[in-house]
N, C-alpha and C positions, 0 to 999 in steps of 0.2 A: 547417543541421538538428542538433537532438543525436542523440547516436549510442551516449554512456554513461549508465549510471546508476547511483545510488548510494545506498545503506541508510544513511540517520541510524541510531546507536546503536539508537535510542528502535523507529526500523523493523526493529531487525536483530531487534532482542529481538521481538516480536510477532509476525514471520517464526517463527523457533524456537520461539514456545511454540505455535504454529498446527502445524508440523508434531510436534510432538513429542502433542500432545493426540490430533488425528488418527489419530498413527503408534499410541498406546495406547487407544482408541478403536477404531480399525479396523483396523490390520493396518499393515506395515511398506507395501505394495504401494497399496494408497489415501494414505498416509503419501508416498510417491514421486511421484503420479499431481500432487498438490493440488501439492505444493513446484514438481514443473516446471510447473504452469497457473501459479502463480505471475511463477514466472521469464520464464515465456513472456510475463505481463503488462508483470513492467516491461521488458523489451523493445520491446513492441510499442507504449509510452507514451514510453518515450527515441528509439524512429525516428518518435513520431505525438503529439508531449507536448498539443496543441489537442484531441485526442479525448475528453479528461476533461469533465468536470461541475463548476461551479461548487456548494456547498451553501452559501448565504444564509443557513440558520434553524442553518448550525455554524459559521461564521466571516467578518467580513467584511474580511476578506484576498482581495484578490481576486485572488492569485498565487498561492493553493491552490486543486491542482482536486481531483477526485474520481474515482474509476474502482473498479469491481468486478469481479470475481473468483471468481464462488462467490457464497458469504457472505462472503466476506471483500471490505472495501471500504480503498482502496490512495487514503492521501492522500499528495500528490505538490504538486514546483514546481517549474519548468524554469528554469534560466538555458541561453546559446549552448552550454558545454562539457560540460556534462551535465543528467540527470533525479536531481533530489532525489526521493526517496521518505522523506518523514516518518512514517508511521505504515502499519503491517500487522495490521488488527484486522477481528475479527469486526464485520459489519456492525451486529450485536442491543445493541454495548453503547451505552452513555452518550459518543457524541463530544463534544457540545457540550462537557460538563466536561473528558474529554479535550484537545480543542484549547483553551481555555481555560487549563485548567492549566497545558500542558508544550510549547506550539509556541511557537518563537523569535517 
């Protein structure tokens, strides 16, 4: 069972972008809740990597799964040692383009 997670640089960028946006728009208290919710989501996925779902409309890569935390979509894949968080972005962006252009 995977118990750790790692954010790729792209995921870290998205995570920070969302936190800064929420703080600017809704204040520090709300931003802190969003950060906590996302971190709890990462931990949940690390403990239960199979709870995510495939998005064949976005990527043919069967290893990439998705999980939502509020309006944020997390793309990830797991291996025996850790969960790799690939992207953390708003759910309403063009994910197909994002994955096509930037997925390793």
